[in-house]
Structures are given as structure tokens and as C-alpha cells.
N, C-alpha and C positions, 0 to 999 in steps of 0.2 A: 572212794567216799560214796555214801548213800545219797542218791539224788532224788529218790521217790519215796515209796512206802518203806517204812522201817519197822519190822514187826516187833522187835524187842524193846518196847517202851513201857516204863513204869511211871506212874504219876501218883504221888502221895503228898498230902498237905500242900498242894500247889506247886510242888517241884517235879519237873519232868526230867527223867533220867534216860538217856539214850546210850546204853552200854555199847562200846566199840564203834560208835558212829564215825569217828575220825581215825580208826585204827589203820586203815589202808593208806592213809596220807601222812602217817607219823614222821617218816624220814624226810619227806618233802617239807613238812611244816617246820621241823627242827632246823633244816638247812636255811629256810627263810628267816627264822628267828636269829640264827647266827649272822646272817647278812645284815639284818636290821640293827642288831646290837653292836655290830662292828662300826656302824655309823652313829648310833645313839646308844652309848654303853649302858649296861646295867648300873644302877646306883641305889644306895640305901637312902631313901628320902627321909626327911625329918618331920615329925608331927608338929603341930602348933605348940606343943608343950616341950619341944626341944629333944624328944626322944627319937633316935634313929629306928626305922622299921627293920625287923629281922628279915623281911622279904626284899630282895633286890628287884628293881623295876626298870622298865623302859616302855615305850609306846610306839605305835605307828597309826597312821590315819590323818584325817584333817586336823584333829586336835589330840592332845595327850593329857593324861591326868597327872597332876603334880601336887606335892605337899611340902610345906616349909613353915616357918614361923608365922607367915601371913595367913595360913589356912590351907584348905583343900580347894582345888579349882582345875578347870581345863584351860589349856593354853595352846596356841597354834605353833609355838616354837619351843624347842628343847632348851631349857635353862642352861644346859652345858653347851656353850658355843653359840647359842642363839639361832641356829638353823631350824628350818621347818622339820617337823618329825618326818621320818621316812614314810612314803606312801604305803597304804595298805595293799599287800599283794592280792592279786585276783583270787588265788586259792583260799586265802583267809576269808575274803568277802563271800565267796561262793559257799564255803563250808558253813559259815555262820548263818547265811540266809537259808540254806537247805535245812539246817538243824532247827531254826526257828519255825520254818514251815512244818516240819515233821512234828514239832511240839504243839502246833496249833496256833502259831503266830505268823501267818503269811504277810508278805509285804515288808518285812524287817530290812532296813537299810542302814547298817552300822556306819558311823563316821569316826569311831575310835576303837582301838584295840589296846588294852593294857596287857603288857607282857610281864609276868611275875616269875621270878626264879626262887624256888624254895630249896635251900640246902638243908641237910639234916639239922634239926634243932629250930628251924624257922617255923613260924606260924602266922596265922591271921586271926586276930581276935574278932569276936562277934561285932558286926557293924551293918549298916544299911548303905546301899548305893543310892545316894540322893543328891549327888552333885550335878546330875544331868538335867538339862532344861526339859527334855521330853521324857516324862515318866510313864507315857503310854506304851513305849516300846519295851520289849523284853530284854533280859540279860541272857547272853549265851556264853557259857564257860566251858573251855576245852582243856582236858588234862593230858599232859604228855610226860613220859619218864616215870619216875618213882610213883608208886601208889600213895594215896593220901586219904585221910578221913575228912570228909566235908561235913560241916556242922550246919544243920538247917533248923532255924528257929521260927519264931512267930513275929507278931506285930510289935512286941515289946521285948526288951533284953531279958526279962525274967521268964518268958514263956519257955516251955519245955523244948529241948533241943534234940533233934534226931541226928544220928551219926550214919553217914553213907560212905562206904568204901568206893573210891574212884580209881580205876586202873587207867593205864596209858591208853589213849584213844577214846575214853568215855567223854560224853558231853552232858551237861545239865543246863536246863533252861527254866527260867521263871519269869512271870510277868502278870499283868492284870491285877487281880485283887491281892496277890502276894508279892507284887513288884518291890515293895519296901520291907519285906521280911528280913529279920536279922539272920546273918549267915557268917561263916568263917571257915578256917582250916585248922585242924588240930596240929600240934607240934609234929613235924615230920620226923619219922624214925630213921635211924642210921641204916645204911645199906652195906652189903658185903663189898660193893664196888665204891671206893672212895670218891670217884669222879661223878658218881650218879647224882642227879638232881631231879626235881620236878619243875616242869615249865607249865604255867597256866596262861592261856589266852582268854581274855575276857572282852567280849564284844558288846559295845553299847552305842546307843544313839544319844550323843551328848548335847547336840544342838537341836533346837526345835525346828 
């Protein structure tokens, strides 16, 4: 994992792309995801409108993001079983902090990591990440597994959307003036390997 200067950085429309930033840690990250989700399993959360999300989710850290008929929120305990979410592994924390620093956001200290599993056909529609109390901190998003098309929009849902291909090990970061930009993930394409999926780690500072 890069811990200092990272030369291959692109920044367009407020999105900082760090290609391959997490590539050397992919196997270790996936092993940690397997351990976390053995304790807090992936599940398809339900939106307030009663529709199950196509992306399966879990969390680790001090708090985790949840969704149901009551709305979107962060909670300290996993609704399945009521236990605290698994602690955030040190590798997760170090990777996210180093990526934020490389992208120009030093001092990032995440307290939540959303773990999303995209199987072929899953997608994430355009949305804003606005459930956090601290909107001054950036979002750090790590891609593992199958490639995906990241959709990067603007301040409104109607703004033009840019499509960025993210490979396994790529990291994207955004914050500051574009912290509330709309973004999403296009429908994941099928793979020649039936077992292949995309795992996305999204690090946030949920509490002020």
C-alpha cells in the first residue's frame, strides 16, 4: 500500500482517482472482509419505500449505516442480533487515512466503513452521502474484485454524469465543495467466473 507520494493521481470535477492505490493489499483486505461478514453477514437492506437494495451490505467500525422502513441512519449495533459492529481493522483505517492524505485531505479519521457486495446485475443509483454528522470529512471509496463503472455527477441529480472505470485496487476520494455530489455505480456486468463479485469499502466520518 502506498504510504507517501502517489504519482498516478487524476482529479477532475472534484473527484480524486488513485488508480491501484490499494492493489498490493487486495488479498489481505478481502480476507478481512470475509472475517467481518462472518460476524455481521451481508444483507439486502430495505429502503424506506419497501424496496430491497440490489447491493448486499455490512459494516465495521464504531457505527454502521442501516436502512429500513424508518429511513437511513447510522447505528452502533447490527440490527441482526443486536451486537456491536465488528471493529474496523487497522489495515482498513491506515489505507483510508493514507488515501485521504494523498488526495489532499490530511487528518481524516474514519469511524465507519460500509462494505458493499455487488453481484452481476447489482447497481447503486445516483445518491448523495448526507447521513453523516460531519460533512467536512471526505469520502474514501476502495474497489476490490470485478471492475465497475463509477458514476460521478454534480450538485443536483440532473447534472451531467461522468463515467469512470474502476479496477480492483483503485481508490476514489471526494470532499470539500463536492462532498455532496451525486454519485452511483452502473449495473455490474456479468463475469466469466460465476463466483466473481465486486466489493466496495466506503470510509466515512459519521459522527461529529
